[in-house]
N, C-alpha and C positions, 0 to 999 in steps of 0.2 A: 218225130216221136209218135209212138202208138198211144192209145187212151190210157193205158195203165201207167206208162211212163209220164205222161202229162199229169195224172192224178197224184203220182208219187212226188214229182217236182213241185206241184202247186202246194201239196201239204208241207213240203219243206220250206217253201217261201212264206207260206202263212206263218210258220213257226218263227222265221226270222222277223217278220212284221210284228208278231206279238211280243217278241223280245224288246223290240225297238220301242213299241207303244207303251208297254208297261213301264219300262225304265223311263221313258220321257214323263210319264205321269209322276213318277217318284221324283224325278229331278225337278219337276215344276213345283213341288212341294216346298223347295228351298227358297221360293221367290219371297223375298221380305224376311227371310230368316238365316241366310248365310252369314258366316262370321264377318265378312267384309264386304263392302259394296261391290268391289270388283267381282267377287265371286257370286254375288247375288245376280249380277247381269250375265256372268259367264255361264252359270248353270241353266239360266233361263234360255239363254241361246242354244246351248247343248240340247236341252229339252226340244226345243223348236226343230233342230236338225233331226233328232232321233224320230219325231212324229213324222217329219217329211220322208225320212228313210222308211219308216213303217209303210206309209201310203205307197211308196214306189214298189215295195215287195208285194203289198196286197193287189196292186194293179196288175203286176205281172202274173199273179195267181189267178186273177179274174180273167186275163187273156187266155190262159191255158185252159180254163174251165168253161169258156165261152159265156162269162158273165159280162154284164155291162161294165166296162172298165172304169168309168168315170164315177159310179155310184157304188161299186164293190167294197172300197175301203170303209164307206160309212156302214154298209150292211154288216161287215165283219166287226166293226168297232162297236156299234150300238145295237145290234140285234142279236148277238150271241150271249148265252148264258156263260157264267164265269167258267164252269167245268168244260166248256167247249173251247177255251182258249189253249194255246200250245206253247206258251212262253216257258222258258226255264225258271225254276223256282228263285234263282238268285235275284232276278230283277223285281220280283213281287214283295221281297221282304221290306219291312219298314225301314225308313232312312236312318234311324239310330243317330249316333252323333256325326259330326262332319267327317271324322276319320273313316267311319264305316262307309259313308256314302261315297266318299272319294276313292277308297280302295275298290269298291264295287265298280265305280265307273272306270277305274284304271283296268281291272281285270276284264271287264267287258270291251273296252277300247282296244286293248292289246289282242284279244281274240278276233275282233272285227278286222284289224289291220291285216292279220295273216289270212283269215278267210276271204277278205275281199280280194287280195292278190290272186287267189285261186279262181274265184268266181269271174273275175275279169278276164280269164281265159276260157270261159265256158264256150262250148260249140254252138249254143243257142245264143244267137247274137243279142236278143233284147236283154238277156240276163248279163251278158258280158258288158253291154253298154250301161246298164243301171248300175253295175258294181264299179265301173269305171268313173261314173259320175258321183257316187257316194264317197268313194275312197279319199278324195282330197279332204273333205269335211271331217271324215274319221281320223285322218292324220292330225288335223288341228286339235281334235279331242284328245288323242293319245299324247300329243307333245305337252298339253296343258296338264293333264293328269300325272304324267311322267314327272314334271316339275314338282308338283305337289307331294308326290310320294317321296321323292328325294328330300325335299324341304322338310317334311314332317319326320320321316325316318331318321334325319340326321339333326333334327332339331333339339328339343328339350328331352329329358327323361320321360316325362308325361307324354309328349307327342309320339315318340317312338313306341311307348308301351300301348297307346290307343291304336296305333297303326298295327302293331303286331297282334293285337287282340281281334281287330277287324279282319285281318289276313287269316287268322286261326278260324274265324267263324265262317268266312266266305268262300275259302279255298275249296272245301269239298263241294259246295254248290257251283263253283266256277268249272268243275269237271264235267257237269253234266252235258254240254253240247258234244262231248267227244264219244258220239256214238255212230254206228255205221249209217251213212245217209243214203236215202234211196236217190236214184238218178245220177249216180256217179259218172255214167257215160255222157252227161251233159255238163261236166266240169264241176260237180258238186265235190267239195273237199273230202277225202278219205280221212277218217277219224283219227287214225294212228298218226298219219302225216301232219294233220292239224295240231294235234296235242304236241308233238315233237317240236314243231315251229312256235308254237305258243310258249312252250317252255323255254326255248332258246330266247325269245323276246322278253319274258318276265324275270327269269332268274338272275341274269347279271344286274338289272336295275335294283331288284329287292336286296341283293347281296351287297350292292354298293351302298344302299340305304339302311344297312344294318337290320335287315328283316329277313325272315326265313320262313318258307312255306312249311306247313305242318306235314308229317307223314300221314297219309289217308289211305284207306282201302277203296280203290276204284271199281271194285268188282260188281258192287250192286249199284248200277246205273239207274238213276231216277228216270221214269218215263215222263215225257212232256204232257201226258194226260193226268198226272198226279200234281195236285197243287196244295199249298197251304191255306189256311183260312184267311190270310191277309189278302190273297187275290179277291176272294168274294166280296170283301169289305171294299176293296179298291174299285172293282167293276160296278158295284152298286152306285158308288159315289160318281163315277165317270158317266154312267148311263142315265142318271137321275132326270136331267132335263129332257133328254131324247124320249125317254119313255113316258113322260108326263103327257105327251101328245104324239103319239106315233105316226100320226097322219101329217104332221106339220111339215111344210116345205121351207127348207133353210137356203 
C-alpha cells in the first residue's frame, strides 16, 4: 500500500474501533441495571468483547501509521477530544429502555456480521486475520440479540410496542455506515453491497417478530465527524481519571 492508501485504511479502522469503544461504554452502563441477572452478566461480557475489538482495530491502525502499536489504543481513547472521535451516532445515544439498547445492539451486531465476512477476505493479511478472530465473538452477540428481538417482538403488546418504537428511532441512525469506504482494494466492504447483505440479514427476523423498519430517506448520510451532545458527555466521563494525571503510568 502507498502512504495515502495506508492513511485511508487507518482512518476506516479507527472509525470501526470508535464504534466498538463507544458502544462498549454504553453497554457497560447496564451493569447492575439490566432487567434480569443473566442479562446483567451478558451485556457486561458483550461490553468487554466490544472493547477488545476496539483495541484490535486501533492496533491495526497504529501499525499502518507507524505508531507504537502497544500504546496507540490508549492514546486514541484517552487523548482525543470528543469531536475527534469517528464513531457513528447510533452508538453514542443514551441507553433508553431495555428495548432500545437491545435493538441497537442487534442492528449493530447484524452489521458486524456481514462486514466481518468481507473483511476476513482482505488482501492485507493482518486485517483478514483480525476480522477472522473477532467474527466468532460477534456471532455469539448476534445469536443472543436475535433471540431477544424475537422474544420481545412476539411477547406482549407492550413489549412489541417498545421494540417497534426503538426500531423506528434507531433505524435512520443504523444506515450511517453505508457510505463508500476508502481502501476498497484492501477488502473494505463496498457500501451498496454491505447494505444489501445487512437488509437480507435483518428483515426476515424483524418480519418474523412482527416488527417493520420505517421508511426513511437515506440521501442525507451523516458524516462520522458529526456527533450529538451525548458523545461529549460520554467522553468526558470516560477520560476523567486519565486526564486527572496525564503523566501517570498504568
